[in-house]
C-alpha positions as CSV (number, residue, x, y, z in Angstrom):
1,M,6.6,31.8,-12.9
2,L,3.5,32.1,-10.8
3,H,0.5,30.2,-12.3
4,S,-2.7,28.7,-10.9
5,P,-2.0,25.2,-9.6
6,Y,-4.8,24.0,-12.0
7,A,-3.5,25.8,-15.0
8,A,-2.4,22.7,-17.0
9,V,-5.5,20.7,-16.2
10,K,-7.8,23.3,-17.7
11,I,-6.4,22.2,-21.1
12,P,-8.8,19.5,-22.6
13,D,-6.0,17.6,-24.3
14,F,-3.9,17.6,-21.3
15,R,-6.8,16.0,-19.4
16,L,-7.2,13.3,-21.9
17,L,-3.4,12.7,-21.8
18,L,-3.5,12.5,-18.1
19,L,-6.4,10.1,-17.9
20,G,-4.9,7.8,-20.7
21,R,-1.6,7.7,-18.9
22,L,-3.4,7.0,-15.6
23,L,-5.1,4.0,-17.1
24,V,-1.9,2.7,-18.7
25,T,0.1,3.0,-15.4
26,L,-2.7,1.5,-13.5
27,S,-2.7,-1.6,-15.8
28,V,1.0,-2.1,-15.6
29,Q,1.2,-1.6,-11.8
30,I,-1.4,-4.3,-11.3
31,Q,0.3,-6.5,-13.9
32,I,3.6,-6.0,-12.0
33,L,2.3,-7.2,-8.8
34,A,0.4,-10.1,-10.2
35,V,3.3,-11.4,-12.3
36,G,5.6,-11.0,-9.3
37,W,3.4,-12.8,-6.8
38,Q,2.5,-15.4,-9.5
39,M,6.2,-16.1,-10.2
40,W,7.0,-16.3,-6.6
41,E,4.2,-18.8,-5.9
42,L,5.4,-21.0,-8.9
43,T,9.2,-20.9,-8.2
44,K,10.0,-19.7,-4.6
45,N,13.2,-18.4,-6.3
46,P,14.4,-14.7,-5.9
47,L,16.4,-15.1,-9.0
48,F,13.2,-15.6,-11.0
49,L,11.8,-12.4,-9.8
50,G,15.0,-10.7,-11.0
51,L,14.9,-12.4,-14.4
52,L,11.4,-11.2,-14.9
53,G,12.7,-7.6,-14.8
54,L,15.5,-8.6,-17.3
55,A,13.0,-10.2,-19.6
56,E,11.2,-7.0,-20.1
57,A,14.3,-4.6,-20.0
58,I,16.3,-6.3,-22.8
59,P,13.5,-5.9,-25.5
60,A,12.9,-2.4,-24.3
61,L,16.5,-1.5,-24.5
62,S,16.8,-3.3,-27.9
63,V,14.3,-1.0,-29.7
64,A,14.9,2.1,-27.6
65,L,17.0,4.3,-29.9
66,Y,15.0,3.3,-33.1
67,A,11.8,4.1,-31.2
68,G,13.1,7.6,-30.3
69,H,14.0,8.1,-34.0
70,V,10.4,6.9,-34.9
71,A,8.8,9.3,-32.3
72,D,10.5,12.3,-33.9
73,V,9.3,11.6,-37.4
74,V,5.9,9.9,-37.0
75,D,2.8,11.2,-35.3
76,R,3.5,10.5,-31.6
77,R,-0.2,9.9,-30.8
78,K,-0.4,7.1,-33.3
79,I,2.6,5.5,-31.7
80,I,1.2,5.6,-28.3
81,I,-2.1,4.1,-29.4
82,G,-0.3,1.2,-31.2
83,A,2.0,0.6,-28.3
84,S,-1.0,0.6,-25.9
85,A,-2.7,-1.9,-28.1
86,L,0.3,-4.2,-27.9
87,L,0.3,-3.9,-24.1
88,A,-3.3,-4.7,-24.0
89,F,-2.7,-7.9,-26.3
90,C,0.0,-8.8,-23.7
91,M,-2.5,-8.6,-20.7
92,F,-5.0,-10.6,-22.6
93,A,-2.3,-13.3,-23.3
94,L,-1.5,-13.4,-19.5
95,S,-5.0,-13.8,-18.7
96,G,-5.5,-16.6,-21.2
97,G,-2.4,-18.4,-20.4
98,S,-3.2,-18.4,-16.6
99,Y,-6.7,-19.8,-17.5
100,L,-5.4,-22.5,-19.8
101,A,-2.5,-23.7,-17.7
102,P,-3.1,-23.0,-14.1
103,T,-1.2,-26.1,-12.8
104,D,1.6,-26.5,-15.5
105,T,4.3,-24.7,-13.7
106,G,6.9,-25.1,-16.5
107,L,4.5,-23.9,-19.1
108,L,3.2,-21.1,-17.1
109,V,6.5,-19.9,-16.2
110,G,7.4,-19.7,-19.8
111,I,4.3,-17.8,-20.7
112,L,5.1,-15.3,-17.9
113,F,8.6,-14.7,-19.5
114,S,7.5,-14.7,-23.0
115,V,4.7,-12.2,-22.6
116,V,6.6,-9.9,-20.2
117,A,9.4,-9.8,-23.0
118,L,6.9,-8.9,-25.5
119,S,5.5,-6.1,-23.5
120,G,9.1,-4.8,-23.3
121,F,8.8,-3.8,-27.0
122,G,5.6,-2.1,-26.5
123,R,7.0,-0.2,-23.7
124,G,10.0,1.0,-25.6
125,F,7.8,2.8,-28.1
126,Y,5.4,4.0,-25.7
127,G,8.1,5.7,-23.6
128,A,9.7,7.3,-26.6
129,A,6.4,8.9,-27.7
130,I,4.6,9.8,-24.5
131,F,7.4,12.2,-23.4
132,G,7.0,14.5,-26.4
133,M,3.2,14.7,-26.1
134,I,3.5,17.1,-23.0
135,S,5.0,19.9,-25.3
136,Q,2.3,19.3,-27.9
137,V,-0.5,19.9,-25.4
138,V,0.8,22.3,-22.9
139,P,2.5,25.8,-23.4
140,R,6.2,26.0,-22.3
141,E,5.5,28.3,-19.3
142,L,3.3,25.5,-17.8
143,Y,5.9,22.6,-18.2
144,G,6.7,22.7,-14.4
145,N,3.0,22.6,-13.5
146,A,2.2,19.9,-16.1
147,A,5.2,17.9,-14.7
148,A,3.8,18.1,-11.2
149,W,0.4,16.9,-12.4
150,N,1.8,14.2,-14.4
151,T,3.8,12.9,-11.4
152,A,0.7,13.1,-9.3
153,N,-1.1,11.2,-12.0
154,W,1.6,8.6,-12.1
155,Q,1.9,8.2,-8.4
156,S,-1.9,7.9,-8.1
157,S,-2.1,4.9,-10.3
158,A,1.0,3.6,-8.6
159,V,-0.9,3.8,-5.2
160,L,-4.1,2.3,-6.6
161,G,-2.6,-0.3,-8.8
162,P,-0.9,-2.5,-6.3
163,I,-3.8,-2.3,-3.8
164,I,-6.3,-3.1,-6.4
165,G,-4.0,-5.8,-7.8
166,G,-3.5,-7.5,-4.4
167,F,-7.3,-7.4,-3.6
168,I,-8.3,-8.7,-7.0
169,Y,-5.6,-11.4,-7.2
170,L,-6.3,-12.7,-3.7
171,R,-10.0,-12.9,-4.3
172,F,-10.3,-13.8,-7.9
173,G,-6.9,-15.0,-9.0
174,P,-4.5,-14.1,-11.8
175,V,-7.0,-14.6,-14.8
176,A,-9.4,-11.9,-13.5
177,T,-6.4,-9.7,-12.6
178,Y,-4.9,-9.7,-16.1
179,A,-8.3,-9.3,-17.7
180,L,-8.9,-6.1,-15.7
181,C,-5.6,-4.9,-17.0
182,T,-6.7,-5.5,-20.5
183,I,-9.9,-3.5,-20.0
184,L,-7.9,-0.5,-18.6
185,L,-5.5,-0.4,-21.5
186,I,-8.6,-0.5,-24.0
187,L,-10.0,2.4,-22.2
188,S,-6.7,4.3,-22.5
189,I,-6.6,3.9,-26.1
190,A,-10.1,5.6,-26.3
191,C,-8.8,8.6,-24.4
192,F,-5.5,8.9,-26.7
193,L,-7.8,8.6,-29.8
194,F,-9.6,11.9,-28.8
195,I,-6.5,14.1,-28.2
196,K,-6.5,16.7,-31.1
197,S,-3.1,18.6,-30.4
198,K,-0.2,18.0,-32.9
199,S,3.4,18.9,-32.8
200,D,4.4,22.0,-34.5
201,H,8.0,21.0,-35.3
202,K,9.0,20.3,-38.9
203,I,9.3,16.5,-39.5
204,D,11.9,15.4,-42.1
205,K,10.9,11.6,-42.8
206,N,13.8,11.3,-45.2
207,V,16.4,11.8,-42.5
208,S,19.0,9.0,-42.0
209,V,18.0,6.8,-39.2
210,I,21.6,6.3,-37.9
211,E,22.4,10.2,-38.2
212,N,19.2,11.0,-36.4
213,I,20.1,8.5,-33.5
214,K,23.7,10.0,-33.3
215,E,22.3,13.5,-32.9
216,G,20.1,12.5,-30.1
217,L,23.0,10.8,-28.3
218,R,25.2,14.0,-28.8
219,F,22.5,16.1,-27.5
220,V,22.2,14.2,-24.1
221,F,25.8,13.6,-23.6
222,S,26.9,17.2,-24.3
223,N,24.7,18.7,-21.5
224,Q,26.1,18.2,-18.0
225,I,22.8,18.9,-16.3
226,I,21.1,16.3,-18.4
227,W,23.6,13.5,-18.1
228,G,24.3,14.2,-14.6
229,S,20.7,14.0,-13.5
230,M,20.2,10.9,-15.7
231,A,23.2,9.1,-14.3
232,V,22.4,9.6,-10.6
233,D,18.9,8.3,-11.1
234,L,20.1,5.4,-13.1
235,F,22.4,4.1,-10.5
236,A,20.0,5.0,-7.6
237,V,17.4,3.0,-9.1
238,L,19.8,0.2,-10.2
239,F,21.3,-0.3,-6.7
240,G,18.8,1.4,-4.4
241,G,15.4,-0.1,-5.2
242,A,14.1,-3.0,-3.1
243,V,10.8,-3.3,-4.8
244,A,11.6,-6.4,-6.7
245,L,12.3,-8.2,-3.3
246,L,9.0,-7.2,-1.5
247,P,7.3,-10.5,-2.2
248,I,10.0,-12.1,-0.2
249,F,10.0,-9.7,2.6
250,V,6.2,-10.1,2.8
251,D,6.2,-13.8,2.8
252,E,9.3,-14.6,4.8
253,V,10.0,-11.5,7.0
254,F,6.5,-10.3,7.8
255,K,4.5,-13.7,7.1
256,M,1.8,-12.0,5.3
257,G,0.1,-12.4,1.8
258,P,-0.6,-10.6,-1.5
259,E,-2.8,-7.7,0.1
260,A,0.1,-6.8,2.4
261,L,2.3,-6.8,-0.6
262,G,-0.2,-4.6,-2.5
263,F,0.0,-2.0,0.5
264,L,3.8,-2.2,0.6
265,R,4.1,-1.6,-3.0
266,A,1.8,1.4,-2.8
267,A,3.7,3.1,0.1
268,P,6.3,4.8,-2.1
269,P,3.6,6.2,-4.5
270,V,1.7,7.5,-1.5
271,G,4.7,9.5,-0.4
272,A,5.4,10.7,-4.0
273,L,1.9,11.6,-4.4
274,I,2.0,14.0,-1.4
275,T,5.0,15.5,-2.7
276,A,3.4,16.0,-6.2
277,A,0.3,17.6,-4.7
278,L,2.5,20.0,-2.8
279,F,4.7,21.2,-5.6
280,T,1.5,22.1,-7.7
281,H,1.1,24.7,-5.2
282,R,4.7,25.5,-4.3
283,P,7.1,24.8,-7.2
284,I,10.7,24.4,-6.7
285,N,12.7,27.2,-8.4
286,L,15.8,28.0,-6.2
287,N,18.5,25.5,-5.4
288,A,16.8,22.9,-7.6
289,G,20.0,20.9,-8.1
290,K,20.9,20.8,-4.5
291,I,17.3,19.6,-3.6
292,F,17.4,17.0,-6.2
293,L,20.7,15.3,-5.2
294,C,19.8,15.5,-1.4
295,S,16.5,13.9,-2.1
296,V,18.4,10.9,-3.9
297,A,20.8,10.6,-0.9
298,G,17.8,10.6,1.5
299,F,16.1,7.8,-0.7
300,G,19.4,5.6,-0.3
301,L,19.2,6.2,3.6
302,C,15.6,5.0,3.7
303,M,16.7,1.8,1.8
304,I,19.3,1.1,4.3
305,A,16.8,1.5,7.1
306,F,14.3,-0.6,5.2
307,G,16.7,-3.4,5.1
308,F,17.3,-3.5,8.9
309,S,13.5,-3.1,9.6
310,K,11.8,-6.3,10.9
311,N,8.4,-4.4,11.5
312,Y,5.7,-4.2,8.7
313,Y,4.5,-0.8,9.7
314,V,8.0,0.8,10.1
315,S,8.9,-0.6,6.8
316,F,5.7,0.8,5.1
317,A,6.6,4.1,6.8
318,L,10.2,4.0,5.2
319,L,9.0,3.1,1.8
320,A,6.5,6.0,1.9
321,I,9.3,8.5,2.9
322,S,11.5,7.0,0.3
323,G,8.8,7.6,-2.2
324,A,8.3,11.2,-1.1
325,L,11.9,11.9,-1.7
326,D,11.9,10.0,-5.0
327,G,8.8,12.2,-6.0
328,I,10.9,15.2,-5.6
329,S,13.6,13.9,-8.0
330,V,11.2,12.7,-10.5
331,L,9.4,16.1,-10.5
332,L,12.5,18.0,-11.0
333,R,14.1,15.7,-13.5
334,S,10.7,15.9,-15.6
335,T,10.7,19.7,-15.7
336,I,14.4,20.0,-16.5
337,Y,14.1,17.6,-19.4
338,Q,11.2,19.3,-20.8
339,L,12.7,22.7,-20.5
340,L,16.1,21.7,-22.0
341,T,14.9,19.4,-24.9
342,P,13.6,21.1,-28.1
343,D,10.5,19.6,-29.4
344,N,12.1,18.0,-32.5
345,M,14.5,16.1,-30.2
346,K,12.0,14.9,-27.6
347,G,11.5,11.4,-29.0
348,R,15.2,10.6,-29.2
349,F,15.8,12.2,-25.9
350,A,13.1,10.0,-24.3
351,A,14.5,7.0,-25.9
352,V,18.0,7.7,-24.3
353,N,16.3,8.5,-21.0
354,N,14.3,5.3,-21.1
355,M,17.6,3.4,-21.6
356,F,19.0,4.9,-18.6
357,I,16.1,5.3,-16.4
358,G,13.0,3.3,-17.6
359,S,15.0,0.1,-18.0
360,S,17.0,0.6,-14.9
361,N,13.7,-0.4,-12.8
362,E,13.8,-3.8,-14.5
363,I,17.6,-4.2,-14.6
364,G,17.6,-3.1,-10.9
365,S,15.1,-5.9,-10.3
366,F,17.5,-8.3,-11.8
367,E,20.4,-6.8,-9.7
368,S,18.3,-7.1,-6.6
369,G,17.4,-10.7,-7.2
370,V,21.0,-11.8,-7.9
371,A,22.3,-9.8,-5.0
372,A,19.7,-11.5,-2.7
373,K,20.7,-14.9,-4.1
374,I,24.3,-14.2,-3.5
375,M,24.4,-12.0,-0.4
376,G,21.2,-12.7,1.3
377,L,17.9,-10.7,1.4
378,V,19.0,-8.0,4.1
379,P,22.5,-7.4,3.2
380,S,21.7,-6.9,-0.6
381,V,19.2,-4.2,0.3
382,I,21.7,-2.3,2.7
383,F,24.4,-2.7,0.0
384,G,22.1,-1.1,-2.5
385,G,21.3,1.9,-0.1
386,C,25.1,2.4,0.4
387,M,25.8,2.4,-3.2
388,T,23.1,5.1,-3.8
389,L,24.9,7.4,-1.3
390,L,28.1,6.8,-3.2
391,V,26.7,7.7,-6.5
392,V,25.3,10.9,-5.2
393,I,28.6,11.9,-3.8
394,T,30.3,11.1,-7.2
395,T,27.7,13.3,-9.1
396,V,28.2,16.2,-6.9
397,L,31.9,16.2,-7.8
398,R,31.6,15.3,-11.5
399,A,28.5,17.4,-12.4
400,P,28.9,20.8,-10.6
401,N,26.4,22.5,-12.9
402,L,23.7,20.3,-11.7
403,W,24.5,20.9,-8.0
404,K,24.3,24.6,-8.7
405,L,21.2,24.6,-10.7
406,H,18.2,27.0,-10.3
407,M,15.1,26.3,-12.1
408,Q,14.1,29.7,-13.1
409,N,17.3,30.0,-15.1
410,L,15.9,27.3,-17.4
411,Y,12.7,29.0,-17.9
412,E,14.4,32.0,-19.3
413,E,16.2,30.2,-22.1
414,K,14.3,28.4,-24.8
415,P,16.1,25.5,-26.4
416,Q,17.0,25.8,-30.2
417,Q,15.6,23.3,-32.6
418,Q,18.4,20.8,-33.6
């Protein structure tokens, strides 16, 4: 499967999709940093940082399955535009709330939680629809190349977002930071409006919602490679991530401010961006399953070392390495999912995946906050890394087909429409 490293980006609609996703992710990354730092300034309580993640995850989970059904029976482009518009409204509300109630701690905390919860609904529909757009604008033989570019695109915004967010927040405050997020989302909507490609699968709008959802669930849990990769990433993110606790590390361990937080948050995406750039030129085909699981184990080891570190620069390096390893797993999972999922099932698959993976970031933030409150900051991070290693070992034993996977075998077998 040899193609030009730039094959996918030569497609105009894919370039528009990449730019639109870049702007959405950039906005979300800036918002995450700003809300986290603002909440920490207001409360000085790690539990509130965890509850922020839960506030977004619960609405996203509540609509996920229905959003997947909708994404398979409605024009996905329209769903993406609508969801992006809702996110833009949320950013505008955060800016307005921060402007109108800058000193009212109770009211401002309530606004932060309420708006973050509302954004969860938008994210649920956006995530279900955006996954299926890849196969609408890129031919099957370029899925791997598109996944590498998409990963590089996401990681670029994840690098720039925290750095820009930390800079803007420190110099201009939360109002300007959230206003910038609003502008970025409006620009993303313009990109999505110009995408012309449409899905070629037959849409049956009269299908039962319940039966459609059940069919999606059966598809996911009947495939060992899919549920195995999904499960290992779920628990790795749930237990292994320390991102939600970074404001505390920066403030109490490193004695620094929001700019330092921005660079720390950008460290994992820097590593993942390097990985994605490498694999646009050298895609993984042989031993993909072994590489995937070993990269997740390496991520867990980095988290353990991060917990012990007291040096800002060592911690930055560890987070960058963890990001490079996570980038490998993200790239391989993205390609596996695109290749194994038929186009008419992509919305429902993405919904289930978002329930496992997407919301695991927010639920993982909640777990991190609770663990830090109960166990202490450093022990909670070390515990999470150890749990990640245990999850990898369990997956190797329970999902042998994933461990034995070679990527070229997936390219040779096209999935049947369900």
